[in-house]
CHARMM internal coordinates of N, CA and C (Angstrom, degrees):
IC EDIT
DIST 1 N 1 CA 1.5208
DIST 1 CA 1 C 1.5511
ANGL 1 N 1 CA 1 C 106.51
DIST 1 C 2 N 1.3095
ANGL 1 CA 1 C 2 N 112.31
DIHE 1 N 1 CA 1 C 2 N 134.78
DIST 2 N 2 CA 1.4545
ANGL 1 C 2 N 2 CA 118.82
DIHE 1 CA 1 C 2 N 2 CA -177.86
DIST 2 CA 2 C 1.5522
ANGL 2 N 2 CA 2 C 106.69
DIHE 1 C 2 N 2 CA 2 C -104.71
DIST 2 C 3 N 1.3400
ANGL 2 CA 2 C 3 N 116.14
DIHE 2 N 2 CA 2 C 3 N 115.30
DIST 3 N 3 CA 1.4540
ANGL 2 C 3 N 3 CA 119.22
DIHE 2 CA 2 C 3 N 3 CA -176.76
DIST 3 CA 3 C 1.5065
ANGL 3 N 3 CA 3 C 112.50
DIHE 2 C 3 N 3 CA 3 C -118.87
DIST 3 C 4 N 1.3566
ANGL 3 CA 3 C 4 N 115.98
DIHE 3 N 3 CA 3 C 4 N 15.20
DIST 4 N 4 CA 1.4708
ANGL 3 C 4 N 4 CA 121.32
DIHE 3 CA 3 C 4 N 4 CA -179.45
DIST 4 CA 4 C 1.5210
ANGL 4 N 4 CA 4 C 111.31
DIHE 3 C 4 N 4 CA 4 C -70.36
DIST 4 C 5 N 1.3287
ANGL 4 CA 4 C 5 N 117.18
DIHE 4 N 4 CA 4 C 5 N -32.01
DIST 5 N 5 CA 1.4636
ANGL 4 C 5 N 5 CA 121.81
DIHE 4 CA 4 C 5 N 5 CA -171.60
DIST 5 CA 5 C 1.5094
ANGL 5 N 5 CA 5 C 112.99
DIHE 4 C 5 N 5 CA 5 C -71.71
DIST 5 C 6 N 1.3682
ANGL 5 CA 5 C 6 N 118.21
DIHE 5 N 5 CA 5 C 6 N -18.60
DIST 6 N 6 CA 1.4563
ANGL 5 C 6 N 6 CA 120.59
DIHE 5 CA 5 C 6 N 6 CA -177.58
DIST 6 CA 6 C 1.5098
ANGL 6 N 6 CA 6 C 112.48
DIHE 5 C 6 N 6 CA 6 C -119.07
DIST 6 C 7 N 1.3212
ANGL 6 CA 6 C 7 N 117.17
DIHE 6 N 6 CA 6 C 7 N 96.92
DIST 7 N 7 CA 1.4800
ANGL 6 C 7 N 7 CA 119.75
DIHE 6 CA 6 C 7 N 7 CA 174.95
DIST 7 CA 7 C 1.5203
ANGL 7 N 7 CA 7 C 111.05
DIHE 6 C 7 N 7 CA 7 C -67.87
DIST 7 C 8 N 1.3345
ANGL 7 CA 7 C 8 N 120.17
DIHE 7 N 7 CA 7 C 8 N 146.00
DIST 8 N 8 CA 1.4247
ANGL 7 C 8 N 8 CA 122.26
DIHE 7 CA 7 C 8 N 8 CA 179.03
DIST 8 CA 8 C 1.5271
ANGL 8 N 8 CA 8 C 113.14
DIHE 7 C 8 N 8 CA 8 C -57.86
DIST 8 C 9 N 1.3312
ANGL 8 CA 8 C 9 N 118.97
DIHE 8 N 8 CA 8 C 9 N 128.56
DIST 9 N 9 CA 1.4343
ANGL 8 C 9 N 9 CA 118.43
DIHE 8 CA 8 C 9 N 9 CA -177.28
DIST 9 CA 9 C 1.5384
ANGL 9 N 9 CA 9 C 110.74
DIHE 8 C 9 N 9 CA 9 C -77.77
DIST 9 C 10 N 1.3116
ANGL 9 CA 9 C 10 N 118.20
DIHE 9 N 9 CA 9 C 10 N -32.45
DIST 10 N 10 CA 1.4470
ANGL 9 C 10 N 10 CA 119.98
DIHE 9 CA 9 C 10 N 10 CA 177.54
DIST 10 CA 10 C 1.5141
ANGL 10 N 10 CA 10 C 109.68
DIHE 9 C 10 N 10 CA 10 C -155.06
DIST 10 C 11 N 1.3037
ANGL 10 CA 10 C 11 N 116.82
DIHE 10 N 10 CA 10 C 11 N 166.03
DIST 11 N 11 CA 1.4930
ANGL 10 C 11 N 11 CA 120.65
DIHE 10 CA 10 C 11 N 11 CA -179.61
DIST 11 CA 11 C 1.5404
ANGL 11 N 11 CA 11 C 108.87
DIHE 10 C 11 N 11 CA 11 C -62.28
DIST 11 C 12 N 1.3137
ANGL 11 CA 11 C 12 N 118.14
DIHE 11 N 11 CA 11 C 12 N -41.30
DIST 12 N 12 CA 1.4751
ANGL 11 C 12 N 12 CA 121.15
DIHE 11 CA 11 C 12 N 12 CA -179.30
DIST 12 CA 12 C 1.5150
ANGL 12 N 12 CA 12 C 110.79
DIHE 11 C 12 N 12 CA 12 C -63.76
DIST 12 C 13 N 1.3512
ANGL 12 CA 12 C 13 N 115.29
DIHE 12 N 12 CA 12 C 13 N -43.03
DIST 13 N 13 CA 1.4713
ANGL 12 C 13 N 13 CA 119.98
DIHE 12 CA 12 C 13 N 13 CA -178.24
DIST 13 CA 13 C 1.5224
ANGL 13 N 13 CA 13 C 108.50
DIHE 12 C 13 N 13 CA 13 C -63.74
DIST 13 C 14 N 1.3187
ANGL 13 CA 13 C 14 N 116.06
DIHE 13 N 13 CA 13 C 14 N -40.43
DIST 14 N 14 CA 1.4632
ANGL 13 C 14 N 14 CA 120.54
DIHE 13 CA 13 C 14 N 14 CA -177.72
DIST 14 CA 14 C 1.5581
ANGL 14 N 14 CA 14 C 109.68
DIHE 13 C 14 N 14 CA 14 C -65.36
DIST 14 C 15 N 1.3367
ANGL 14 CA 14 C 15 N 115.98
DIHE 14 N 14 CA 14 C 15 N -43.27
DIST 15 N 15 CA 1.4690
ANGL 14 C 15 N 15 CA 121.30
DIHE 14 CA 14 C 15 N 15 CA 177.31
DIST 15 CA 15 C 1.5473
ANGL 15 N 15 CA 15 C 109.87
DIHE 14 C 15 N 15 CA 15 C -56.99
DIST 15 C 16 N 1.3288
ANGL 15 CA 15 C 16 N 114.08
DIHE 15 N 15 CA 15 C 16 N -46.48
DIST 16 N 16 CA 1.4431
ANGL 15 C 16 N 16 CA 118.60
DIHE 15 CA 15 C 16 N 16 CA -177.58
DIST 16 CA 16 C 1.4984
ANGL 16 N 16 CA 16 C 111.33
DIHE 15 C 16 N 16 CA 16 C -63.49
DIST 16 C 17 N 1.3599
ANGL 16 CA 16 C 17 N 116.52
DIHE 16 N 16 CA 16 C 17 N -40.43
DIST 17 N 17 CA 1.4568
ANGL 16 C 17 N 17 CA 121.29
DIHE 16 CA 16 C 17 N 17 CA -178.89
DIST 17 CA 17 C 1.5435
ANGL 17 N 17 CA 17 C 108.97
DIHE 16 C 17 N 17 CA 17 C -66.48
DIST 17 C 18 N 1.3131
ANGL 17 CA 17 C 18 N 118.52
DIHE 17 N 17 CA 17 C 18 N -42.40
DIST 18 N 18 CA 1.4375
ANGL 17 C 18 N 18 CA 122.95
DIHE 17 CA 17 C 18 N 18 CA 179.49
DIST 18 CA 18 C 1.5426
ANGL 18 N 18 CA 18 C 109.06
DIHE 17 C 18 N 18 CA 18 C -59.94
DIST 18 C 19 N 1.3318
ANGL 18 CA 18 C 19 N 115.47
DIHE 18 N 18 CA 18 C 19 N -46.42
DIST 19 N 19 CA 1.4678
ANGL 18 C 19 N 19 CA 121.17
DIHE 18 CA 18 C 19 N 19 CA -177.40
DIST 19 CA 19 C 1.5055
ANGL 19 N 19 CA 19 C 108.07
DIHE 18 C 19 N 19 CA 19 C -62.52
DIST 19 C 20 N 1.3258
ANGL 19 CA 19 C 20 N 118.69
DIHE 19 N 19 CA 19 C 20 N -42.90
DIST 20 N 20 CA 1.4627
ANGL 19 C 20 N 20 CA 120.40
DIHE 19 CA 19 C 20 N 20 CA 179.61
DIST 20 CA 20 C 1.5199
ANGL 20 N 20 CA 20 C 111.22
DIHE 19 C 20 N 20 CA 20 C -63.23
DIST 20 C 21 N 1.2916
ANGL 20 CA 20 C 21 N 117.35
DIHE 20 N 20 CA 20 C 21 N -42.69
DIST 21 N 21 CA 1.4878
ANGL 20 C 21 N 21 CA 121.83
DIHE 20 CA 20 C 21 N 21 CA 178.22
DIST 21 CA 21 C 1.5188
ANGL 21 N 21 CA 21 C 109.19
DIHE 20 C 21 N 21 CA 21 C -59.75
DIST 21 C 22 N 1.3533
ANGL 21 CA 21 C 22 N 114.23
DIHE 21 N 21 CA 21 C 22 N -49.36
DIST 22 N 22 CA 1.4833
ANGL 21 C 22 N 22 CA 119.94
DIHE 21 CA 21 C 22 N 22 CA -178.24
DIST 22 CA 22 C 1.5322
ANGL 22 N 22 CA 22 C 110.05
DIHE 21 C 22 N 22 CA 22 C -59.10
DIST 22 C 23 N 1.3179
ANGL 22 CA 22 C 23 N 118.76
DIHE 22 N 22 CA 22 C 23 N -44.90
DIST 23 N 23 CA 1.4274
ANGL 22 C 23 N 23 CA 124.07
DIHE 22 CA 22 C 23 N 23 CA -176.58
DIST 23 CA 23 C 1.5271
ANGL 23 N 23 CA 23 C 108.03
DIHE 22 C 23 N 23 CA 23 C -62.15
DIST 23 C 24 N 1.3767
ANGL 23 CA 23 C 24 N 116.20
DIHE 23 N 23 CA 23 C 24 N -44.37
DIST 24 N 24 CA 1.4457
ANGL 23 C 24 N 24 CA 119.51
DIHE 23 CA 23 C 24 N 24 CA -178.54
DIST 24 CA 24 C 1.5554
ANGL 24 N 24 CA 24 C 109.42
DIHE 23 C 24 N 24 CA 24 C -63.35
DIST 24 C 25 N 1.3351
ANGL 24 CA 24 C 25 N 115.70
DIHE 24 N 24 CA 24 C 25 N -40.07
DIST 25 N 25 CA 1.4706
ANGL 24 C 25 N 25 CA 118.56
DIHE 24 CA 24 C 25 N 25 CA 179.97
DIST 25 CA 25 C 1.5200
ANGL 25 N 25 CA 25 C 109.87
DIHE 24 C 25 N 25 CA 25 C -64.38
DIST 25 C 26 N 1.3275
ANGL 25 CA 25 C 26 N 115.91
DIHE 25 N 25 CA 25 C 26 N -45.45
DIST 26 N 26 CA 1.4871
ANGL 25 C 26 N 26 CA 121.20
DIHE 25 CA 25 C 26 N 26 CA -179.29
DIST 26 CA 26 C 1.5260
ANGL 26 N 26 CA 26 C 109.97
DIHE 25 C 26 N 26 CA 26 C -59.42
DIST 26 C 27 N 1.3066
ANGL 26 CA 26 C 27 N 116.62
DIHE 26 N 26 CA 26 C 27 N -44.70
DIST 27 N 27 CA 1.4592
ANGL 26 C 27 N 27 CA 118.70
DIHE 26 CA 26 C 27 N 27 CA -176.56
DIST 27 CA 27 C 1.5444
ANGL 27 N 27 CA 27 C 109.81
DIHE 26 C 27 N 27 CA 27 C -69.64
DIST 27 C 28 N 1.3339
ANGL 27 CA 27 C 28 N 116.14
DIHE 27 N 27 CA 27 C 28 N -32.35
DIST 28 N 28 CA 1.4423
ANGL 27 C 28 N 28 CA 120.34
DIHE 27 CA 27 C 28 N 28 CA 176.72
DIST 28 CA 28 C 1.5462
ANGL 28 N 28 CA 28 C 110.27
DIHE 27 C 28 N 28 CA 28 C -64.90
DIST 28 C 29 N 1.3583
ANGL 28 CA 28 C 29 N 113.04
DIHE 28 N 28 CA 28 C 29 N -44.60
DIST 29 N 29 CA 1.5029
ANGL 28 C 29 N 29 CA 117.90
DIHE 28 CA 28 C 29 N 29 CA -179.98
DIST 29 CA 29 C 1.5272
ANGL 29 N 29 CA 29 C 108.38
DIHE 28 C 29 N 29 CA 29 C -62.78
DIST 29 C 30 N 1.3593
ANGL 29 CA 29 C 30 N 118.66
DIHE 29 N 29 CA 29 C 30 N -43.02
DIST 30 N 30 CA 1.4614
ANGL 29 C 30 N 30 CA 119.88
DIHE 29 CA 29 C 30 N 30 CA -178.90
DIST 30 CA 30 C 1.5295
ANGL 30 N 30 CA 30 C 109.79
DIHE 29 C 30 N 30 CA 30 C -62.58
DIST 30 C 31 N 1.3214
ANGL 30 CA 30 C 31 N 116.48
DIHE 30 N 30 CA 30 C 31 N -41.91
DIST 31 N 31 CA 1.4618
ANGL 30 C 31 N 31 CA 119.06
DIHE 30 CA 30 C 31 N 31 CA 179.76
DIST 31 CA 31 C 1.5668
ANGL 31 N 31 CA 31 C 110.33
DIHE 30 C 31 N 31 CA 31 C -60.46
DIST 31 C 32 N 1.3376
ANGL 31 CA 31 C 32 N 115.33
DIHE 31 N 31 CA 31 C 32 N -42.42
DIST 32 N 32 CA 1.4662
ANGL 31 C 32 N 32 CA 119.05
DIHE 31 CA 31 C 32 N 32 CA 180.00
DIST 32 CA 32 C 1.5321
ANGL 32 N 32 CA 32 C 110.70
DIHE 31 C 32 N 32 CA 32 C -61.89
DIST 32 C 33 N 1.3625
ANGL 32 CA 32 C 33 N 115.27
DIHE 32 N 32 CA 32 C 33 N -43.36
DIST 33 N 33 CA 1.4678
ANGL 32 C 33 N 33 CA 120.04
DIHE 32 CA 32 C 33 N 33 CA 178.95
DIST 33 CA 33 C 1.5017
ANGL 33 N 33 CA 33 C 110.15
DIHE 32 C 33 N 33 CA 33 C -59.62
DIST 33 C 34 N 1.3051
ANGL 33 CA 33 C 34 N 117.63
DIHE 33 N 33 CA 33 C 34 N -48.24
DIST 34 N 34 CA 1.4825
ANGL 33 C 34 N 34 CA 121.76
DIHE 33 CA 33 C 34 N 34 CA -179.05
DIST 34 CA 34 C 1.5246
ANGL 34 N 34 CA 34 C 109.13
DIHE 33 C 34 N 34 CA 34 C -58.88
DIST 34 C 35 N 1.3405
ANGL 34 CA 34 C 35 N 115.09
DIHE 34 N 34 CA 34 C 35 N -44.54
DIST 35 N 35 CA 1.4656
ANGL 34 C 35 N 35 CA 119.75
DIHE 34 CA 34 C 35 N 35 CA -178.02
DIST 35 CA 35 C 1.5131
ANGL 35 N 35 CA 35 C 111.78
DIHE 34 C 35 N 35 CA 35 C -59.56
DIST 35 C 36 N 1.3829
ANGL 35 CA 35 C 36 N 115.29
DIHE 35 N 35 CA 35 C 36 N -43.09
DIST 36 N 36 CA 1.4669
ANGL 35 C 36 N 36 CA 120.70
DIHE 35 CA 35 C 36 N 36 CA -178.36
DIST 36 CA 36 C 1.5447
ANGL 36 N 36 CA 36 C 107.26
DIHE 35 C 36 N 36 CA 36 C -64.23
DIST 36 C 37 N 1.3361
ANGL 36 CA 36 C 37 N 116.80
DIHE 36 N 36 CA 36 C 37 N -43.01
DIST 37 N 37 CA 1.4547
ANGL 36 C 37 N 37 CA 120.79
DIHE 36 CA 36 C 37 N 37 CA -177.83
DIST 37 CA 37 C 1.5316
ANGL 37 N 37 CA 37 C 109.37
DIHE 36 C 37 N 37 CA 37 C -61.78
DIST 37 C 38 N 1.3383
ANGL 37 CA 37 C 38 N 117.32
DIHE 37 N 37 CA 37 C 38 N -44.57
DIST 38 N 38 CA 1.4497
ANGL 37 C 38 N 38 CA 121.58
DIHE 37 CA 37 C 38 N 38 CA 177.67
DIST 38 CA 38 C 1.5349
ANGL 38 N 38 CA 38 C 112.29
DIHE 37 C 38 N 38 CA 38 C -58.50
DIST 38 C 39 N 1.3377
ANGL 38 CA 38 C 39 N 115.79
DIHE 38 N 38 CA 38 C 39 N -42.57
DIST 39 N 39 CA 1.4552
ANGL 38 C 39 N 39 CA 120.20
DIHE 38 CA 38 C 39 N 39 CA -179.57
DIST 39 CA 39 C 1.5450
ANGL 39 N 39 CA 39 C 110.22
DIHE 38 C 39 N 39 CA 39 C -63.07
DIST 39 C 40 N 1.3654
ANGL 39 CA 39 C 40 N 114.17
DIHE 39 N 39 CA 39 C 40 N -42.93
DIST 40 N 40 CA 1.4625
ANGL 39 C 40 N 40 CA 116.77
DIHE 39 CA 39 C 40 N 40 CA -179.07
DIST 40 CA 40 C 1.5092
ANGL 40 N 40 CA 40 C 110.28
DIHE 39 C 40 N 40 CA 40 C -64.12
DIST 40 C 41 N 1.3207
ANGL 40 CA 40 C 41 N 118.62
DIHE 40 N 40 CA 40 C 41 N -41.78
DIST 41 N 41 CA 1.4591
ANGL 40 C 41 N 41 CA 120.55
DIHE 40 CA 40 C 41 N 41 CA -178.98
DIST 41 CA 41 C 1.5183
ANGL 41 N 41 CA 41 C 109.48
DIHE 40 C 41 N 41 CA 41 C -64.97
DIST 41 C 42 N 1.3383
ANGL 41 CA 41 C 42 N 117.45
DIHE 41 N 41 CA 41 C 42 N -46.74
DIST 42 N 42 CA 1.4754
ANGL 41 C 42 N 42 CA 120.82
DIHE 41 CA 41 C 42 N 42 CA -176.94
DIST 42 CA 42 C 1.5190
ANGL 42 N 42 CA 42 C 109.44
DIHE 41 C 42 N 42 CA 42 C -64.21
DIST 42 C 43 N 1.2909
ANGL 42 CA 42 C 43 N 118.81
DIHE 42 N 42 CA 42 C 43 N -39.56
DIST 43 N 43 CA 1.4930
ANGL 42 C 43 N 43 CA 121.05
DIHE 42 CA 42 C 43 N 43 CA -179.74
DIST 43 CA 43 C 1.5153
ANGL 43 N 43 CA 43 C 108.60
DIHE 42 C 43 N 43 CA 43 C -66.96
DIST 43 C 44 N 1.3190
ANGL 43 CA 43 C 44 N 118.11
DIHE 43 N 43 CA 43 C 44 N -35.95
DIST 44 N 44 CA 1.4719
ANGL 43 C 44 N 44 CA 120.56
DIHE 43 CA 43 C 44 N 44 CA -178.69
DIST 44 CA 44 C 1.5259
ANGL 44 N 44 CA 44 C 108.76
DIHE 43 C 44 N 44 CA 44 C -67.24
DIST 44 C 45 N 1.3131
ANGL 44 CA 44 C 45 N 117.39
DIHE 44 N 44 CA 44 C 45 N -44.83
DIST 45 N 45 CA 1.4795
ANGL 44 C 45 N 45 CA 121.82
DIHE 44 CA 44 C 45 N 45 CA -178.96
DIST 45 CA 45 C 1.5345
ANGL 45 N 45 CA 45 C 109.86
DIHE 44 C 45 N 45 CA 45 C -64.34
DIST 45 C 46 N 1.3590
ANGL 45 CA 45 C 46 N 117.65
DIHE 45 N 45 CA 45 C 46 N -39.52
DIST 46 N 46 CA 1.4648
ANGL 45 C 46 N 46 CA 119.35
DIHE 45 CA 45 C 46 N 46 CA -179.63
DIST 46 CA 46 C 1.5073
ANGL 46 N 46 CA 46 C 110.77
DIHE 45 C 46 N 46 CA 46 C -68.19
DIST 46 C 47 N 1.3629
ANGL 46 CA 46 C 47 N 115.34
DIHE 46 N 46 CA 46 C 47 N -35.40
DIST 47 N 47 CA 1.4741
ANGL 46 C 47 N 47 CA 119.12
DIHE 46 CA 46 C 47 N 47 CA 176.60
DIST 47 CA 47 C 1.5276
ANGL 47 N 47 CA 47 C 109.21
DIHE 46 C 47 N 47 CA 47 C -61.71
DIST 47 C 48 N 1.3207
ANGL 47 CA 47 C 48 N 116.53
DIHE 47 N 47 CA 47 C 48 N -46.23
DIST 48 N 48 CA 1.4521
ANGL 47 C 48 N 48 CA 118.69
DIHE 47 CA 47 C 48 N 48 CA -179.37
DIST 48 CA 48 C 1.5162
ANGL 48 N 48 CA 48 C 113.14
DIHE 47 C 48 N 48 CA 48 C -62.17
DIST 48 C 49 N 1.3339
ANGL 48 CA 48 C 49 N 115.04
DIHE 48 N 48 CA 48 C 49 N -35.42
DIST 49 N 49 CA 1.4725
ANGL 48 C 49 N 49 CA 119.59
DIHE 48 CA 48 C 49 N 49 CA -179.85
DIST 49 CA 49 C 1.5055
ANGL 49 N 49 CA 49 C 110.57
DIHE 48 C 49 N 49 CA 49 C -69.84
DIST 49 C 50 N 1.3725
ANGL 49 CA 49 C 50 N 119.18
DIHE 49 N 49 CA 49 C 50 N -34.32
DIST 50 N 50 CA 1.4226
ANGL 49 C 50 N 50 CA 122.38
DIHE 49 CA 49 C 50 N 50 CA 179.72
DIST 50 CA 50 C 1.5254
ANGL 50 N 50 CA 50 C 113.59
DIHE 49 C 50 N 50 CA 50 C -64.08
DIST 50 C 51 N 1.3138
ANGL 50 CA 50 C 51 N 116.09
DIHE 50 N 50 CA 50 C 51 N -49.79
DIST 51 N 51 CA 1.4459
ANGL 50 C 51 N 51 CA 121.11
DIHE 50 CA 50 C 51 N 51 CA -173.40
DIST 51 CA 51 C 1.5088
ANGL 51 N 51 CA 51 C 113.62
DIHE 50 C 51 N 51 CA 51 C -69.17
END
COOR INIT
IC SEED 1 N 1 CA 1 C
IC BUILD
């Protein structure tokens, strides 16, 4: 992401932007965690079905 072209307009705006970026990152991490958990569960059930 290129953010050089937009200097922060104000301290408050910058804080808001940082919070939004952090929230997006956090939600992305949560989604990845859930995805991994689902994969582990599905692989376990398929293993049980095979044997």
